[in-house]
C-alpha positions in Angstrom: 92.0 40.3 -3.4 90.7 42.2 -5.6 91.6 40.4 -8.8 89.3 37.4 -7.4 86.6 39.9 -6.9 87.2 40.9 -10.5 87.1 37.3 -11.9 84.0 36.4 -9.7 82.4 39.5 -11.2 83.2 38.1 -15.0 81.9 34.7 -14.0 78.9 35.7 -12.9 77.9 38.2 -15.7 78.7 35.6 -18.1 76.3 32.7 -16.1 73.4 35.9 -16.2 74.2 36.3 -20.1 73.8 32.6 -20.6 70.9 32.3 -18.3 68.9 35.6 -20.8 70.0 33.5 -23.9 68.3 30.5 -22.6 65.1 32.3 -22.0 65.2 33.7 -25.3 66.4 31.3 -27.4 65.0 27.9 -25.6 62.9 26.7 -29.0 65.8 27.0 -30.9 68.0 25.3 -28.7 65.5 22.5 -27.9 65.5 22.0 -31.8 68.8 21.3 -31.9 69.5 19.5 -29.1 67.1 17.4 -28.0 64.9 15.0 -30.3 61.7 13.7 -28.2 58.9 14.9 -29.4 56.9 16.8 -26.9 58.8 20.1 -27.5 56.8 22.3 -24.9 57.8 20.8 -21.8 61.6 21.2 -23.0 60.7 24.0 -23.8 59.7 25.4 -20.8 62.1 23.3 -18.7 65.1 25.1 -20.2 63.2 28.3 -19.7 63.0 28.0 -16.0 66.5 26.9 -15.5 68.1 29.9 -17.7 65.6 31.9 -15.3 67.1 30.8 -12.3 70.7 31.0 -13.9 69.9 34.6 -14.6 68.9 35.4 -10.6 71.5 33.2 -9.4 74.4 35.4 -11.5 72.7 38.3 -10.6 72.6 38.0 -6.8 75.9 36.7 -6.6 77.2 40.1 -8.8 75.2 42.4 -6.4 77.1 40.1 -2.9 80.2 40.5 -4.5 79.9 44.6 -5.0 
């Protein structure tokens, strides 16, 4: 069981890291991956998704301690 707990914490921390990267690099990600014209809406969506991922990952880490 302790190995499963550690594995869940590692995966949760990776999810938090992905969320934080999405928040800070949203404009670069939208320029690289998306080709539609309205960049501001895609940046806003990426930042919201990154925030949600970071919060969910942090909650899983806190519950799993």
